[in-house]
VEXFIFI-40488 format. One record per atom (N, C-alpha, C, CB): residue in three letters; atom name; x, y, z. Coordinates in Angstrom, 2 decimals, decimal comma, m for minus. Glycine has a CB too. Layout:
! VEXFIFI-40488
+-----+------+---------+---------+---------+
| res | atom |    east |   north |      up |
+-----+------+---------+---------+---------+
| ALA |   CA |       X |       Y |       Z |
...
+-----+------+---------+---------+---------+
END
This chain:
! VEXFIFI-40488
+-----+------+---------+---------+---------+
| res | atom |    east |   north |      up |
+-----+------+---------+---------+---------+
| MET |    N |   m6,29 |   43,67 |  m76,86 |
| MET |   CA |   m5,77 |   43,77 |  m76,38 |
| MET |    C |   m5,67 |   44,52 |  m74,87 |
| MET |   CB |   m5,41 |   43,84 |  m77,14 |
| TYR |    N |   m6,66 |   45,80 |  m75,65 |
| TYR |   CA |   m7,13 |   46,15 |  m74,01 |
| TYR |    C |   m7,63 |   45,62 |  m72,89 |
| TYR |   CB |   m7,86 |   46,81 |  m73,93 |
| LEU |    N |   m8,65 |   44,61 |  m73,39 |
| LEU |   CA |   m8,79 |   43,77 |  m71,72 |
| LEU |    C |   m7,62 |   43,12 |  m71,51 |
| LEU |   CB |  m10,02 |   42,50 |  m71,52 |
| LEU |    N |   m6,92 |   42,80 |  m71,87 |
| LEU |   CA |   m5,47 |   42,14 |  m71,29 |
| LEU |    C |   m4,61 |   42,90 |  m70,25 |
| LEU |   CB |   m4,45 |   41,95 |  m72,49 |
| ILE |    N |   m4,73 |   44,35 |  m70,81 |
| ILE |   CA |   m3,83 |   45,28 |  m70,20 |
| ILE |    C |   m5,06 |   45,57 |  m68,67 |
| ILE |   CB |   m3,37 |   46,90 |  m71,51 |
| THR |    N |   m6,61 |   45,56 |  m68,79 |
| THR |   CA |   m6,84 |   46,21 |  m67,98 |
| THR |    C |   m7,43 |   44,86 |  m66,91 |
| THR |   CB |   m7,69 |   47,43 |  m68,50 |
| ILE |    N |   m7,51 |   43,42 |  m67,66 |
| ILE |   CA |   m7,03 |   42,13 |  m66,72 |
| ILE |    C |   m5,69 |   42,57 |  m65,41 |
| ILE |   CB |   m6,25 |   40,80 |  m68,03 |
| VAL |    N |   m4,72 |   42,86 |  m66,19 |
| VAL |   CA |   m3,50 |   43,00 |  m65,25 |
| VAL |    C |   m3,24 |   44,04 |  m64,33 |
| VAL |   CB |   m2,44 |   43,02 |  m65,95 |
| PHE |    N |   m4,05 |   45,11 |  m64,84 |
| PHE |   CA |   m4,08 |   46,16 |  m63,50 |
| PHE |    C |   m5,02 |   46,13 |  m62,50 |
| PHE |   CB |   m4,21 |   47,49 |  m63,85 |
| ILE |    N |   m6,31 |   45,37 |  m63,04 |
| ILE |   CA |   m7,19 |   44,86 |  m61,40 |
| ILE |    C |   m5,95 |   44,37 |  m60,60 |
| ILE |   CB |   m8,59 |   43,24 |  m61,52 |
| ALA |    N |   m5,29 |   42,65 |  m61,52 |
| ALA |   CA |   m4,51 |   42,05 |  m60,71 |
| ALA |    C |   m3,47 |   42,82 |  m59,79 |
| ALA |   CB |   m3,95 |   41,22 |  m61,46 |
| GLU |    N |   m2,88 |   43,80 |  m60,00 |
| GLU |   CA |   m2,12 |   44,57 |  m59,69 |
| GLU |    C |   m2,64 |   45,13 |  m58,56 |
| GLU |   CB |   m1,82 |   45,29 |  m60,61 |
| LEU |    N |   m3,63 |   46,01 |  m58,74 |
| LEU |   CA |   m4,56 |   46,39 |  m57,44 |
| LEU |    C |   m4,76 |   45,52 |  m56,71 |
| LEU |   CB |   m5,79 |   46,83 |  m57,62 |
| ILE |    N |   m5,76 |   44,45 |  m56,81 |
| ILE |   CA |   m5,71 |   43,41 |  m55,85 |
| ILE |    C |   m4,47 |   42,87 |  m54,83 |
| ILE |   CB |   m6,04 |   42,44 |  m56,60 |
| ILE |    N |   m3,03 |   42,87 |  m55,70 |
| ILE |   CA |   m1,87 |   42,80 |  m54,75 |
| ILE |    C |   m1,56 |   43,27 |  m54,07 |
| ILE |   CB |   m1,09 |   42,79 |  m54,91 |
| ALA |    N |   m1,77 |   44,77 |  m54,56 |
| ALA |   CA |   m1,46 |   46,20 |  m53,66 |
| ALA |    C |   m2,34 |   46,09 |  m52,63 |
| ALA |   CB |   m1,72 |   47,71 |  m54,41 |
| LEU |    N |   m3,71 |   46,17 |  m52,45 |
| LEU |   CA |   m4,70 |   46,18 |  m51,76 |
| LEU |    C |   m4,31 |   44,97 |  m50,75 |
| LEU |   CB |   m5,97 |   46,09 |  m52,61 |
| THR |    N |   m4,03 |   43,63 |  m51,48 |
| THR |   CA |   m3,29 |   42,79 |  m50,29 |
| THR |    C |   m2,37 |   42,81 |  m49,51 |
| THR |   CB |   m2,97 |   42,00 |  m50,50 |
| LEU |    N |   m1,71 |   43,44 |  m50,19 |
| LEU |   CA |   m0,22 |   43,97 |  m49,54 |
| LEU |    C |   m0,36 |   45,01 |  m48,11 |
| LEU |   CB |    0,65 |   45,01 |  m50,89 |
| ILE |    N |   m1,12 |   46,18 |  m48,85 |
| ILE |   CA |   m1,40 |   47,57 |  m47,87 |
| ILE |    C |   m2,17 |   46,63 |  m46,23 |
| ILE |   CB |   m3,00 |   49,06 |  m48,98 |
| LEU |    N |   m3,06 |   45,91 |  m46,99 |
| LEU |   CA |   m4,15 |   45,14 |  m45,27 |
| LEU |    C |   m3,00 |   44,24 |  m44,61 |
| LEU |   CB |   m6,00 |   43,62 |  m45,74 |
| SER |    N |   m2,12 |   43,44 |  m45,60 |
| SER |   CA |   m0,88 |   42,70 |  m44,54 |
| SER |    C |   m0,30 |   43,90 |  m43,57 |
| SER |   CB |    0,68 |   41,99 |  m45,57 |
| ILE |    N |    0,22 |   44,73 |  m44,22 |
| ILE |   CA |    0,75 |   45,96 |  m43,48 |
| ILE |    C |    0,13 |   46,23 |  m42,50 |
| ILE |   CB |    0,80 |   47,09 |  m44,13 |
| VAL |    N |   m1,24 |   47,19 |  m42,63 |
| VAL |   CA |   m1,50 |   47,77 |  m41,56 |
| VAL |    C |   m1,98 |   46,45 |  m40,43 |
| VAL |   CB |   m2,59 |   48,95 |  m41,93 |
| LYS |    N |   m2,55 |   45,10 |  m40,49 |
| LYS |   CA |   m2,60 |   44,34 |  m39,80 |
| LYS |    C |   m1,68 |   44,08 |  m38,79 |
| LYS |   CB |   m2,77 |   43,65 |  m40,38 |
| ALA |    N |   m0,47 |   43,90 |  m39,53 |
| ALA |   CA |    1,56 |   43,88 |  m39,04 |
| ALA |    C |    1,28 |   45,15 |  m38,34 |
| ALA |   CB |    3,25 |   44,10 |  m40,64 |
| ASP |    N |    1,11 |   46,22 |  m38,58 |
| ASP |   CA |    1,21 |   47,64 |  m37,68 |
| ASP |    C |    0,75 |   47,35 |  m36,28 |
| ASP |   CB |    0,20 |   48,93 |  m38,28 |
| ARG |    N |   m0,70 |   46,87 |  m37,06 |
| ARG |   CA |   m1,76 |   46,88 |  m35,30 |
| ARG |    C |   m1,43 |   45,80 |  m34,34 |
| ARG |   CB |   m3,64 |   46,52 |  m35,49 |
| TYR |    N |   m0,40 |   44,61 |  m35,12 |
| TYR |   CA |    0,26 |   43,50 |  m34,06 |
| TYR |    C |    1,42 |   44,55 |  m33,28 |
| TYR |   CB |    1,17 |   41,88 |  m35,05 |
| VAL |    N |    2,11 |   45,09 |  m34,09 |
| VAL |   CA |    3,09 |   45,93 |  m33,58 |
| VAL |    C |    2,82 |   46,76 |  m32,32 |
| VAL |   CB |    3,42 |   46,74 |  m34,58 |
| THR |    N |    2,02 |   47,60 |  m32,96 |
| THR |   CA |    1,28 |   48,15 |  m31,40 |
| THR |    C |    1,12 |   47,47 |  m30,34 |
| THR |   CB |   m0,02 |   48,51 |  m31,44 |
| GLU |    N |   m0,11 |   46,50 |  m30,79 |
| GLU |   CA |   m0,22 |   45,76 |  m29,26 |
| GLU |    C |    0,84 |   45,40 |  m28,75 |
| GLU |   CB |   m0,96 |   44,56 |  m29,15 |
| MET |    N |    1,71 |   45,18 |  m29,51 |
| MET |   CA |    2,95 |   43,93 |  m28,42 |
| MET |    C |    3,59 |   45,19 |  m28,08 |
| MET |   CB |    4,37 |   42,38 |  m29,37 |
| ASN |    N |    3,77 |   46,20 |  m29,07 |
| ASN |   CA |    4,79 |   47,33 |  m28,05 |
| ASN |    C |    4,06 |   47,91 |  m26,67 |
| ASN |   CB |    5,20 |   48,91 |  m29,03 |
| THR |    N |    2,87 |   47,39 |  m26,93 |
| THR |   CA |    1,68 |   48,22 |  m25,51 |
| THR |    C |    2,01 |   47,21 |  m24,30 |
| THR |   CB |   m0,60 |   48,12 |  m25,91 |
| LYS |    N |    2,02 |   45,85 |  m24,69 |
| LYS |   CA |    2,28 |   45,11 |  m23,93 |
| LYS |    C |    3,67 |   44,52 |  m23,22 |
| LYS |   CB |    1,73 |   44,49 |  m24,39 |
| ILE |    N |    4,60 |   45,07 |  m23,70 |
| ILE |   CA |    6,01 |   45,42 |  m23,31 |
| ILE |    C |    6,33 |   46,49 |  m22,62 |
| ILE |   CB |    6,74 |   45,53 |  m24,27 |
| ILE |    N |    5,72 |   47,46 |  m22,98 |
| ILE |   CA |    5,79 |   48,64 |  m22,14 |
| ILE |    C |    5,06 |   48,16 |  m20,83 |
| ILE |   CB |    5,10 |   49,98 |  m22,86 |
| THR |    N |    4,20 |   48,05 |  m20,53 |
| THR |   CA |    3,28 |   47,42 |  m19,34 |
| THR |    C |    3,92 |   46,74 |  m18,71 |
| THR |   CB |    2,17 |   46,65 |  m19,59 |
| GLY |    N |    4,06 |   45,13 |  m19,39 |
| GLY |   CA |    5,21 |   44,08 |  m19,05 |
| GLY |    C |    6,83 |   44,72 |  m18,39 |
| GLY |   CB |    5,52 |   43,25 |  m20,62 |
| LYS |    N |    7,11 |   45,81 |  m18,68 |
| LYS |   CA |    8,49 |   46,34 |  m18,43 |
| LYS |    C |    8,46 |   47,35 |  m17,34 |
| LYS |   CB |    9,11 |   46,98 |  m19,69 |
| ASN |    N |    7,09 |   47,94 |  m17,04 |
| ASN |   CA |    6,59 |   48,84 |  m15,73 |
| ASN |    C |    6,56 |   47,40 |  m14,65 |
| ASN |   CB |    4,64 |   49,83 |  m16,00 |
| THR |    N |    5,52 |   46,55 |  m14,75 |
| THR |   CA |    5,44 |   45,50 |  m13,90 |
| THR |    C |    6,78 |   44,87 |  m13,55 |
| THR |   CB |    4,57 |   44,55 |  m14,48 |
| ALA |    N |    7,31 |   44,55 |  m14,16 |
| ALA |   CA |    8,95 |   43,65 |  m14,15 |
| ALA |    C |    9,76 |   44,78 |  m13,43 |
| ALA |   CB |    9,83 |   43,22 |  m16,03 |
| ALA |    N |    9,74 |   46,28 |  m13,22 |
| ALA |   CA |   10,29 |   46,91 |  m12,67 |
| ALA |    C |    9,57 |   47,01 |  m11,34 |
| ALA |   CB |   10,53 |   47,87 |  m13,37 |
| VAL |    N |    8,52 |   46,97 |  m10,94 |
| VAL |   CA |    8,01 |   46,64 |   m9,82 |
| VAL |    C |    8,50 |   45,41 |   m9,08 |
| VAL |   CB |    6,80 |   46,59 |  m10,05 |
| ILE |    N |    8,36 |   44,52 |   m9,55 |
| ILE |   CA |    8,69 |   42,89 |   m9,18 |
| ILE |    C |    9,89 |   42,93 |   m8,91 |
| ILE |   CB |    8,48 |   41,74 |  m10,26 |
| LEU |    N |   10,68 |   43,63 |   m9,67 |
| LEU |   CA |   12,30 |   43,66 |   m9,11 |
| LEU |    C |   12,43 |   44,59 |   m8,07 |
| LEU |   CB |   13,44 |   44,10 |  m10,23 |
| VAL |    N |   12,09 |   45,78 |   m7,96 |
| VAL |   CA |   12,23 |   46,50 |   m6,57 |
| VAL |    C |   12,04 |   45,37 |   m5,59 |
| VAL |   CB |   11,10 |   47,75 |   m6,30 |
| ASP |    N |   10,45 |   44,73 |   m5,53 |
| ASP |   CA |    9,93 |   43,87 |   m4,21 |
| ASP |    C |   11,00 |   43,01 |   m3,62 |
| ASP |   CB |    8,69 |   42,85 |   m4,56 |
| ILE |    N |   11,47 |   42,41 |   m5,08 |
| ILE |   CA |   12,53 |   41,43 |   m4,86 |
| ILE |    C |   14,18 |   41,90 |   m4,15 |
| ILE |   CB |   12,72 |   40,83 |   m6,36 |
| LYS |    N |   14,45 |   43,03 |   m4,50 |
| LYS |   CA |   15,24 |   43,52 |   m4,23 |
| LYS |    C |   15,22 |   44,32 |   m2,79 |
| LYS |   CB |   15,42 |   44,04 |   m5,22 |
| LYS |    N |   13,98 |   44,04 |   m2,06 |
| LYS |   CA |   13,67 |   44,12 |   m0,68 |
| LYS |    C |   13,79 |   42,89 |    0,57 |
| LYS |   CB |   12,39 |   44,52 |   m0,79 |
| VAL |    N |   12,87 |   42,07 |   m0,59 |
| VAL |   CA |   13,12 |   40,78 |    0,24 |
| VAL |    C |   14,58 |   39,80 |    0,26 |
| VAL |   CB |   12,02 |   39,87 |   m0,26 |
| VAL |    N |   15,30 |   39,90 |   m0,71 |
| VAL |   CA |   16,75 |   39,57 |   m0,40 |
| VAL |    C |   17,33 |   40,60 |    0,93 |
| VAL |   CB |   17,69 |   39,84 |   m1,90 |
| LEU |    N |   16,75 |   41,75 |    0,67 |
| LEU |   CA |   17,90 |   42,69 |    1,80 |
| LEU |    C |   17,33 |   42,11 |    3,02 |
| LEU |   CB |   17,81 |   44,72 |    1,87 |
| ASN |    N |   16,04 |   41,64 |    2,95 |
| ASN |   CA |   15,49 |   41,74 |    4,79 |
| ASN |    C |   16,16 |   40,02 |    5,26 |
| ASN |   CB |   12,95 |   41,85 |    5,07 |
| LEU |    N |   16,29 |   39,66 |    3,76 |
| LEU |   CA |   16,55 |   37,84 |    3,99 |
| LEU |    C |   18,10 |   38,20 |    4,77 |
| LEU |   CB |   16,73 |   36,52 |    2,01 |
| ARG |    N |   19,38 |   38,60 |    3,85 |
| ARG |   CA |   20,27 |   39,26 |    4,15 |
| ARG |    C |   20,11 |   39,10 |    5,38 |
| ARG |   CB |   20,36 |   40,39 |    3,68 |
| THR |    N |   19,53 |   40,68 |    5,85 |
| THR |   CA |   19,54 |   40,89 |    7,50 |
| THR |    C |   18,97 |   39,81 |    8,69 |
| THR |   CB |   18,66 |   42,15 |    7,74 |
| GLY |    N |   18,17 |   38,81 |    7,99 |
| GLY |   CA |   17,78 |   37,98 |    9,03 |
| GLY |    C |   18,54 |   36,96 |    9,00 |
| GLY |   CB |   16,53 |   37,62 |    9,04 |
| VAL |    N |   19,40 |   36,74 |    7,93 |
| VAL |   CA |   20,29 |   35,49 |    8,02 |
| VAL |    C |   21,61 |   35,94 |    8,92 |
| VAL |   CB |   20,76 |   34,93 |    6,40 |
| ASN |    N |   22,13 |   37,53 |    8,82 |
| ASN |   CA |   23,25 |   37,93 |    9,55 |
| ASN |    C |   22,34 |   38,06 |   11,22 |
| ASN |   CB |   24,05 |   39,57 |    8,75 |
| THR |    N |   21,44 |   38,31 |   11,58 |
| THR |   CA |   21,15 |   38,38 |   13,01 |
| THR |    C |   21,32 |   36,96 |   13,42 |
| THR |   CB |   19,71 |   38,98 |   13,37 |
| LEU |    N |   20,54 |   35,92 |   12,55 |
| LEU |   CA |   20,96 |   34,45 |   12,81 |
| LEU |    C |   22,26 |   34,01 |   13,29 |
| LEU |   CB |   20,84 |   33,78 |   11,69 |
| ILE |    N |   23,11 |   34,32 |   12,31 |
| ILE |   CA |   24,72 |   33,91 |   12,47 |
| ILE |    C |   25,01 |   34,13 |   13,70 |
| ILE |   CB |   25,80 |   34,68 |   11,62 |
| ASP |    N |   24,67 |   35,89 |   13,87 |
| ASP |   CA |   25,18 |   36,41 |   15,51 |
| ASP |    C |   24,58 |   35,88 |   16,47 |
| ASP |   CB |   25,00 |   37,84 |   15,90 |
| LEU |    N |   23,67 |   35,15 |   16,68 |
| LEU |   CA |   22,28 |   34,50 |   17,76 |
| LEU |    C |   23,49 |   33,92 |   17,31 |
| LEU |   CB |   20,32 |   34,05 |   17,68 |
| ILE |    N |   23,61 |   32,36 |   16,81 |
| ILE |   CA |   24,28 |   31,15 |   16,97 |
| ILE |    C |   26,11 |   31,54 |   17,50 |
| ILE |   CB |   24,08 |   30,28 |   15,33 |
| LYS |    N |   26,08 |   32,27 |   17,25 |
| LYS |   CA |   27,89 |   32,88 |   17,59 |
| LYS |    C |   27,50 |   32,74 |   19,00 |
| LYS |   CB |   28,60 |   34,86 |   17,03 |
| ARG |    N |   26,85 |   34,05 |   19,47 |
| ARG |   CA |   26,50 |   34,58 |   21,07 |
| ARG |    C |   25,73 |   32,94 |   22,01 |
| ARG |   CB |   24,89 |   36,30 |   20,90 |
| LYS |    N |   25,49 |   32,08 |   20,83 |
| LYS |   CA |   24,55 |   30,97 |   21,90 |
| LYS |    C |   25,97 |   30,16 |   22,01 |
| LYS |   CB |   22,81 |   29,83 |   21,10 |
| LYS |    N |   26,72 |   29,85 |   21,05 |
| LYS |   CA |   28,00 |   28,88 |   20,86 |
| LYS |    C |   28,91 |   29,46 |   22,14 |
| LYS |   CB |   28,90 |   29,07 |   19,11 |
| ARG |    N |   29,17 |   30,86 |   22,24 |
| ARG |   CA |   29,86 |   31,24 |   23,55 |
| ARG |    C |   29,17 |   31,19 |   24,65 |
| ARG |   CB |   30,34 |   32,46 |   23,56 |
| GLU |    N |   28,03 |   31,13 |   25,02 |
| GLU |   CA |   27,31 |   31,21 |   26,12 |
| GLU |    C |   27,80 |   29,55 |   26,80 |
| GLU |   CB |   25,54 |   31,55 |   25,70 |
| TYR |    N |   27,54 |   28,67 |   25,38 |
| TYR |   CA |   26,94 |   26,99 |   26,13 |
| TYR |    C |   28,77 |   26,65 |   26,52 |
| TYR |   CB |   25,86 |   25,28 |   24,42 |
| SER |    N |   29,62 |   27,46 |   25,48 |
| SER |   CA |   31,06 |   27,18 |   25,56 |
| SER |    C |   31,33 |   27,38 |   26,73 |
| SER |   CB |   31,94 |   27,87 |   24,76 |
| LEU |    N |   30,94 |   28,46 |   27,45 |
| LEU |   CA |   31,36 |   29,84 |   28,68 |
| LEU |    C |   31,00 |   28,53 |   30,19 |
| LEU |   CB |   29,64 |   31,95 |   28,59 |
| LYS |    N |   29,84 |   28,06 |   29,48 |
| LYS |   CA |   28,52 |   27,42 |   30,92 |
| LYS |    C |   29,53 |   25,63 |   30,74 |
| LYS |   CB |   25,66 |   27,32 |   30,10 |
| VAL |    N |   30,03 |   25,11 |   29,77 |
| VAL |   CA |   30,41 |   23,86 |   29,93 |
| VAL |    C |   32,36 |   23,80 |   30,34 |
| VAL |   CB |   29,86 |   23,09 |   28,39 |
| MET |    N |   32,65 |   25,14 |   30,12 |
| MET |   CA |   34,15 |   25,35 |   31,17 |
| MET |    C |   34,13 |   25,40 |   32,24 |
| MET |   CB |   34,92 |   26,37 |   31,14 |
| GLN |    N |   33,17 |   26,42 |   32,72 |
| GLN |   CA |   32,75 |   26,17 |   33,73 |
| GLN |    C |   32,44 |   25,11 |   34,54 |
| GLN |   CB |   32,18 |   26,59 |   33,65 |
| THR |    N |   31,78 |   24,23 |   33,96 |
| THR |   CA |   31,36 |   23,01 |   34,40 |
| THR |    C |   32,72 |   21,88 |   34,57 |
| THR |   CB |   30,23 |   22,53 |   33,32 |
| VAL |    N |   33,30 |   22,05 |   33,68 |
| VAL |   CA |   34,50 |   21,39 |   33,65 |
| VAL |    C |   35,48 |   21,40 |   34,93 |
| VAL |   CB |   35,13 |   21,92 |   32,56 |
| ILE |    N |   35,76 |   22,56 |   35,20 |
| ILE |   CA |   36,16 |   23,09 |   35,84 |
| ILE |    C |   35,84 |   22,59 |   37,19 |
| ILE |   CB |   35,95 |   24,10 |   35,49 |
| LEU |    N |   34,77 |   22,84 |   37,43 |
| LEU |   CA |   34,42 |   22,89 |   38,71 |
| LEU |    C |   34,37 |   21,03 |   38,91 |
| LEU |   CB |   32,87 |   23,92 |   38,93 |
| TYR |    N |   33,77 |   20,77 |   37,76 |
| TYR |   CA |   34,63 |   18,91 |   38,35 |
| TYR |    C |   35,19 |   18,65 |   38,47 |
| TYR |   CB |   34,85 |   17,85 |   38,13 |
| ALA |    N |   36,69 |   19,27 |   37,78 |
| ALA |   CA |   37,78 |   19,00 |   38,22 |
| ALA |    C |   38,78 |   19,25 |   39,28 |
| ALA |   CB |   38,08 |   19,12 |   37,58 |
| LEU |    N |   37,81 |   20,75 |   40,07 |
| LEU |   CA |   38,08 |   20,82 |   41,16 |
| LEU |    C |   37,54 |   19,36 |   42,52 |
| LEU |   CB |   37,53 |   22,21 |   41,25 |
| MET |    N |   36,60 |   19,48 |   41,85 |
| MET |   CA |   35,91 |   18,42 |   42,55 |
| MET |    C |   36,49 |   16,98 |   43,29 |
| MET |   CB |   35,08 |   18,07 |   41,61 |
| ILE |    N |   37,19 |   16,14 |   41,72 |
| ILE |   CA |   37,87 |   15,14 |   41,34 |
| ILE |    C |   39,28 |   15,64 |   42,13 |
| ILE |   CB |   37,85 |   14,92 |   39,68 |
| PHE |    N |   39,66 |   16,31 |   42,02 |
| PHE |   CA |   41,10 |   16,98 |   42,48 |
| PHE |    C |   40,81 |   16,70 |   44,08 |
| PHE |   CB |   41,37 |   18,92 |   41,99 |
| CYS |    N |   40,09 |   17,35 |   44,46 |
| CYS |   CA |   39,79 |   17,55 |   46,17 |
| CYS |    C |   38,96 |   16,23 |   46,49 |
| CYS |   CB |   38,72 |   19,14 |   46,63 |
| LYS |    N |   38,72 |   15,48 |   46,05 |
| LYS |   CA |   38,24 |   14,59 |   46,79 |
| LYS |    C |   38,54 |   13,70 |   47,69 |
| LYS |   CB |   37,89 |   14,18 |   46,33 |
| GLY |    N |   39,69 |   13,26 |   47,46 |
| GLY |   CA |   40,62 |   12,48 |   47,42 |
| GLY |    C |   41,27 |   12,83 |   48,58 |
| GLY |   CB |   41,32 |   12,49 |   46,29 |
| LYS |    N |   41,94 |   14,10 |   48,57 |
| LYS |   CA |   42,52 |   14,40 |   49,67 |
| LYS |    C |   41,22 |   15,41 |   50,82 |
| LYS |   CB |   43,99 |   15,24 |   49,10 |
| TYR |    N |   40,67 |   16,11 |   50,35 |
| TYR |   CA |   39,62 |   16,44 |   51,15 |
| TYR |    C |   38,24 |   16,04 |   50,90 |
| TYR |   CB |   39,63 |   17,64 |   51,21 |
| LYS |    N |   37,71 |   15,90 |   51,74 |
| LYS |   CA |   36,82 |   15,26 |   52,01 |
| LYS |    C |   35,52 |   15,95 |   52,49 |
| LYS |   CB |   37,30 |   14,49 |   52,74 |
| LYS |    N |   35,62 |   17,06 |   53,29 |
| LYS |   CA |   34,76 |   18,37 |   53,17 |
| LYS |    C |   34,94 |   19,15 |   52,09 |
| LYS |   CB |   34,95 |   19,24 |   54,22 |
| ALA |    N |   35,53 |   19,50 |   51,84 |
| ALA |   CA |   35,68 |   19,96 |   50,53 |
| ALA |    C |   35,09 |   19,65 |   49,51 |
| ALA |   CB |   36,60 |   19,86 |   50,20 |
| ALA |    N |   34,56 |   18,15 |   49,46 |
| ALA |   CA |   34,20 |   17,33 |   48,06 |
| ALA |    C |   32,73 |   18,29 |   48,14 |
| ALA |   CB |   34,05 |   15,14 |   48,12 |
| ILE |    N |   32,07 |   18,21 |   49,45 |
| ILE |   CA |   30,75 |   18,33 |   50,34 |
| ILE |    C |   30,26 |   19,88 |   49,82 |
| ILE |   CB |   31,10 |   18,21 |   52,27 |
| VAL |    N |   31,65 |   20,69 |   49,84 |
| VAL |   CA |   31,17 |   21,89 |   49,40 |
| VAL |    C |   31,70 |   22,25 |   48,14 |
| VAL |   CB |   31,39 |   22,86 |   50,30 |
| PHE |    N |   32,13 |   21,58 |   47,53 |
| PHE |   CA |   31,98 |   21,49 |   45,82 |
| PHE |    C |   30,79 |   20,95 |   45,11 |
| PHE |   CB |   33,04 |   20,62 |   45,25 |
| GLN |    N |   30,20 |   19,66 |   45,60 |
| GLN |   CA |   29,45 |   19,65 |   45,65 |
| GLN |    C |   27,99 |   20,21 |   45,65 |
| GLN |   CB |   29,82 |   19,39 |   45,94 |
| LEU |    N |   27,98 |   20,77 |   46,56 |
| LEU |   CA |   26,72 |   22,06 |   47,12 |
| LEU |    C |   27,00 |   22,93 |   46,19 |
| LEU |   CB |   26,84 |   22,91 |   48,79 |
| MET |    N |   28,14 |   23,67 |   45,66 |
| MET |   CA |   28,48 |   24,48 |   44,62 |
| MET |    C |   27,73 |   23,82 |   43,36 |
| MET |   CB |   30,07 |   24,58 |   44,48 |
| VAL |    N |   27,99 |   22,82 |   42,83 |
| VAL |   CA |   27,88 |   21,98 |   41,72 |
| VAL |    C |   25,98 |   22,30 |   41,62 |
| VAL |   CB |   28,59 |   20,11 |   42,09 |
| ALA |    N |   25,83 |   22,03 |   43,01 |
| ALA |   CA |   23,67 |   21,71 |   42,85 |
| ALA |    C |   23,13 |   23,16 |   42,51 |
| ALA |   CB |   22,53 |   21,11 |   44,88 |
| ILE |    N |   23,80 |   24,03 |   43,28 |
| ILE |   CA |   23,48 |   25,62 |   43,27 |
| ILE |    C |   23,71 |   26,06 |   41,95 |
| ILE |   CB |   24,40 |   26,54 |   44,29 |
| ASN |    N |   25,22 |   25,68 |   41,31 |
| ASN |   CA |   24,99 |   25,93 |   40,18 |
| ASN |    C |   24,45 |   25,62 |   38,96 |
| ASN |   CB |   25,54 |   26,05 |   40,08 |
| ASP |    N |   23,85 |   24,08 |   39,15 |
| ASP |   CA |   22,93 |   23,75 |   38,16 |
| ASP |    C |   21,18 |   24,29 |   38,53 |
| ASP |   CB |   23,11 |   22,07 |   38,02 |
| TYR |    N |   20,95 |   24,43 |   39,38 |
| TYR |   CA |   19,63 |   25,41 |   39,93 |
| TYR |    C |   19,86 |   26,41 |   39,26 |
| TYR |   CB |   19,46 |   25,87 |   41,52 |
| MET |    N |   20,71 |   27,48 |   39,28 |
| MET |   CA |   20,85 |   28,50 |   38,68 |
| MET |    C |   21,07 |   28,42 |   36,76 |
| MET |   CB |   21,96 |   29,04 |   39,51 |
| HIS |    N |   21,41 |   27,74 |   36,72 |
| HIS |   CA |   21,11 |   27,63 |   35,32 |
| HIS |    C |   20,12 |   27,26 |   34,64 |
| HIS |   CB |   21,74 |   27,07 |   34,89 |
| ASP |    N |   19,05 |   26,35 |   35,77 |
| ASP |   CA |   17,98 |   25,70 |   35,36 |
| ASP |    C |   17,42 |   26,78 |   35,42 |
| ASP |   CB |   17,44 |   24,58 |   35,97 |
| SER |    N |   17,28 |   27,95 |   36,34 |
| SER |   CA |   16,66 |   28,78 |   36,49 |
| SER |    C |   16,20 |   29,78 |   35,48 |
| SER |   CB |   17,13 |   29,12 |   37,26 |
| GLU |    N |   17,57 |   30,08 |   34,71 |
| GLU |   CA |   18,08 |   30,99 |   33,68 |
| GLU |    C |   16,73 |   30,47 |   32,46 |
| GLU |   CB |   20,06 |   30,61 |   33,20 |
| ASN |    N |   16,63 |   29,05 |   32,45 |
| ASN |   CA |   16,03 |   28,98 |   30,86 |
| ASN |    C |   14,69 |   28,71 |   31,24 |
| ASN |   CB |   16,68 |   27,71 |   29,70 |
+-----+------+---------+---------+---------+
END
C-alpha cells in the first residue's frame, strides 16, 4: 500500500515539475516577444515619422508642379492669343492695305525671333 502511495506521489512530482518547466519556458518566450515588440514599436514610430516627412515633401513638390503647369498654361495661352490676333490683323489688312501687310509680317518675324530668343 505504501508503495502505491509513493508511486502516485512521485508521478505527481514529475507532473508538477513538467508543468513548472513549461510555465518557465513560456515566461521566457513571452519576455523575448515583449522585448521584440517594444523594439519594433520604437522602430515603427521612427519609420512612420520619416514616411510623414516624405509625404509632406511629396505634397509640396506636387503643389509646386501644379503651379508651374498653370503658369506655363497661362504663358502659352497668352502667346497663342497674341499670335492669333497678329495673324488675324495680317489677314484683315492684307486685302486692303498691301503695305501694312509687309509691316505686320515684319512684326510677326520680330515677335517669333523674340519668342525664340526667350527659350
